[in-house]
Phi, psi and omega in degrees: 000160173301144184305320183291347178265349182288139181224150177229136178302143182294339177268012174300133184295337174293321179284317185282319189238358186066029187270081181185176179226168181212168173219153172234121186240115177289147181235120178244133182051038178066022178237127178299137182268127179053048186300315181301319181293321178295318180292327176294318178293321176301315180297320179297318178296317179297316178300323183292334178252014175059045178240125181290136178294123183286348182221154171282167178300322179295317179295318177301314181301321178294319177296318179297318181298319178297315183297313181297319182296330184271000179240153184277154175104135178289326180250124181221171164227138183264129172256124182240128190223123179234126175243171180286354174095179182283142179192164173303138184295117179197138181298322182291153179299140173290154180290321177256119184249129176231087187303143172266127178244126180232128176234139170216155177243138181229144176304135180267118180252115179282165182297128179299149181305324182292329176285320176303321185290325184262335188078182185230167179264149175220162173236167177249156176204159174287135181282103184252022181279177179289179189262015176235056180289350178285345176273128179276073187274152179284343181280085191252018184306315178301319178295321178300313182294321180290322177292321179296329176303318178295314180301316180298335180264007181074023181250175183259329185213156174250121178273126190259138180234135178232116181054042176078010182237139177293133171253283180198194174263169178299331179218033183196168166267156183236134174243146179240136172251119182226123180053040176078007181246133176279124180250135181227130174300142181288154175291129174201193183287353184264354178224156174280131178288090186290141176291318177293324173308312180298317181298317180300315180295320178297316181295320178299316181294322184280347184234025172057036173267119182304132184211140176229131174258109185194172174298134181244123186281159176301322178299319179293326176296314187283343179247018183294148171284327178216149170231138176234148167245143181227142175195169180297325180278317182274346188058245177239123185224134182280135169264117186251351176223130179232120182052045178066013176246141181294143172268119186062235179266011177081012179230155174305134187272176183298319180291326175300311182296325176296314180292321178301315179297315180298320182294316180295320178295318179298316181300316180296319179293319181299326180292341179265349183268159182296332183292342180273351180277155175305143182296133181262000000 
């Protein structure tokens, strides 16, 4: 249906309590990218909040195919939102659960070449979110406030630090390049397990780019030769200014351009492989 006709009951627990999870799946050439991985992460989020998945992977794939077919554009992104459904307002789970499922498709706009060439600005902040950031929950108010901090400063992203250690961005994963080595915070309850994060690590391993997955200190962030942010929407994007100070020489670095090229090649190849097709 048209977006303006979609309705949700006002007592939906997603609206009242933020009791739900979501996924964002990029679609290239009308094919969902890394669909199995996105559905696996969705299942993990649902399991973490004790909510039964309302559809099988095959059913989800069919719904995605219908949605993509009914919207214009070869490149889209699917927003998938599942809540525990409408019920009398109470913190405890209702006895009868009727999950609300919402899907929408939006045109996918990749980063313009001029932004890729210059990179973007970011600021830092203390990570004051809850301790289950690995759940892709709809209750995103802390991320909203942290992301707005960047906007208010004329920046694109807020890089988050907790007890002197890098976690992630308000809406992205963060990579650091130090002494020619790509550094990535390990997956744990303090960061979202990004799909693009996984692709970057796979590409680094497959193309002999030195990489370490470990705790990354604030000092290493502030003295990095390169900083990258990654997400399904931004793909891989260089951060060239942090807290009004240049990162490295203030331009996207050699390893960024190498990873950008590898990512674009991987994406094109994935669209031709069976794994990029809807699950049968």
